[in-house]
Structures are given as structure tokens and as C-alpha cells.
C-alpha positions, -999 to 999 in steps of 0.1 A, spaced: 1 2 0 29 23 8 47 19 -27 13 25 -46 4 56 -27 38 73 -21 62 51 -43 96 58 -28 92 87 -7 80 76 28 112 55 30 132 84 20 117 105 43 124 78 74 161 72 60 167 111 57 189 110 87 209 77 88 245 91 86 235 114 117 228 84 135 263 66 136 275 71 172 241 59 187 246 26 200 207 14 216 178 26 197 140 16 203 120 15 172 81 18 177 59 7 147 85 1 120 61 -22 100 84 -44 78 114 -33 88 132 -14 62 144 16 86 155 -9 109 173 -31 86 191 3 71 201 14 107 212 -18 116 235 -20 83 245 18 85 257 13 120 277 -18 130 275 -8 167 237 -3 170 215 -25 188 176 -20 184 145 -30 202 117 -30 175 81 -27 193 50 -34 173 16 -44 176 14 -67 151 30 -102 148 30 -104 111 48 -68 109 75 -80 134 80 -115 117 86 -92 82 108 -73 102 132 -99 118 129 -114 82 142 -84 67 169 -82 94 183 -115 95 215 -108 88 218 -82 117 197 -107 144 223 -109 170 217 -72 175 181 -71 170 155 -77 199 116 -75 188 86 -70 213 49 -75 201 30 -49 222 11 -17 222 38 11 226 12 29 248 16 1 275 51 -11 267 76 -3 298 113 0 287 137 -21 306 168 -6 291 186 28 287 185 42 248 203 69 230 176 69 203 140 64 196 126 59 162 88 68 153 80 68 115 47 74 104 36 60 141 29 92 161 0 104 135 -17 70 148 -21 83 181 -38 111 199 -18 143 213 -28 128 249 -14 96 236 18 112 226 20 128 259 16 95 276 47 79 254 68 108 258 64 106 294 70 69 297 101 69 274 119 98 284 125 78 318 147 56 295 166 79 276 204 88 279 215 120 283 218 137 244 190 110 232 178 114 200 141 112 192 139 109 150 102 116 138 90 110 105 53 119 98 28 138 77 24 174 84 0 202 70 20 233 65 10 264 81 6 281 47 15 283 12 -6 266 -18 3 228 -7 -20 233 28 -53 227 10 -38 196 -7 -19 182 24 -53 189 41 -71 167 21 -45 139 19 -43 139 55 -83 134 58 -83 106 31 -54 88 48 -71 89 83 -106 77 64 -89 48 46 -69 38 79 -102 42 101 -119 17 74 -92 -8 71 -79 -9 106 -103 9 131 -79 36 138 -94 59 165 -70 90 157 -83 116 134 -59 144 133 -24 150 135 -9 152 169 15 184 184 41 161 190 66 190 186 53 210 217 52 177 238 89 171 228 98 206 234 83 201 271 101 174 274 134 192 271 141 181 235 152 203 206 147 197 169 184 197 154 174 189 119 145 193 98 139 182 61 105 181 41 95 161 11 65 161 -12 64 203 -8 63 198 30 34 171 35 61 147 47 88 157 72 117 139 88 130 155 120 160 149 144 152 158 179 177 159 207 175 159 245 191 193 259 
């Protein structure tokens, strides 16, 4: 479905900051689906260990298969991320097209839970959809977003119906956006946040 709707753009958005993550050693990856980002992260960084969490057993199976060459540096857990309590310290969290599945209240809960497990100077990588504040692309982005929410509500029962304000929550948690890149005229965004 991803390839038919956005071609390679979603993966390009996820992978925008891989080179910036070479010093990271322990990552928590939430909702990576079939594991393309996890595979690329493990491939690019031979020191990296990843804990991948996903609600879907089928997606975790795909992720494990895709990451077979790096199995000794990968742990997977099938769980709802909102109920997941980390038992390790992470210097990287990756949430690609995941926070948009949550309400702002749920994102706040997630941030507060994960903060306890983040190291000093930890980074949080966010890739997601956005509706630009202004410009000709704004109505198109709003239409795309509404359409995606309607489709996912129909296909998966998704309860969220608008993009959460994750940026304000990360800022309040003591993080700052250090890198930002937009794709598809601003509809897609990739941001790298760092804990101060």
C-alpha cells in the first residue's frame, strides 16, 4: 500500500538522517512495520542494537526476516507502544509514521514514559505527515491527511483523526529539533530531535 500511494518517498523520509545516527548505540524503534528502516539502521551502524516494538505479529515477523543478517543485534517485542515499559536505556528513539496514529494525549503519555529510559543527549527521530501552516500545498496536504485517516479508520479501526502536536510535547520534555527536512512540498517531514 505504501509503495502505491507514495512510491519511495516514505522510505526516503524515514532514512533522511541515517548518517547522523552513526554514534548511536541503542535504539528503540516503534511501529517500523516491515522493518526497512531497522534494517538500514543496523546495516549503516555496526555498533547499533535495536529493540523493535510493534503491535502486529505479522509486521514483526517481516521485520525479523528483513533483518536476518543482524539478528544478534535485534530484539523484538509485540506490544502496544502505549503499554510498553522499557527495561533498558536508549540513546535513540525512532517513530516513523507512527505518532500520527495517536492522539496528542497518547503522544504525551508515550513521551513521558520513554523519557525515563532515554540517555543524556538522546535523540528522537520523527517521520510523519504534516499540514504546512501556509502556502499553496496546505489544502492539498489537508485533503491527503483526511483521506489517509478515513482509509486507515476503515481498514484498521484507527481512532485518531488528526495529526498530534508532538513538537510541543517533545519541546516540553526538554528536547530540541536539530535537523528538519521536508518532502513532497512539505506534506512529509523528517525531524531529528535531541535531548538537552
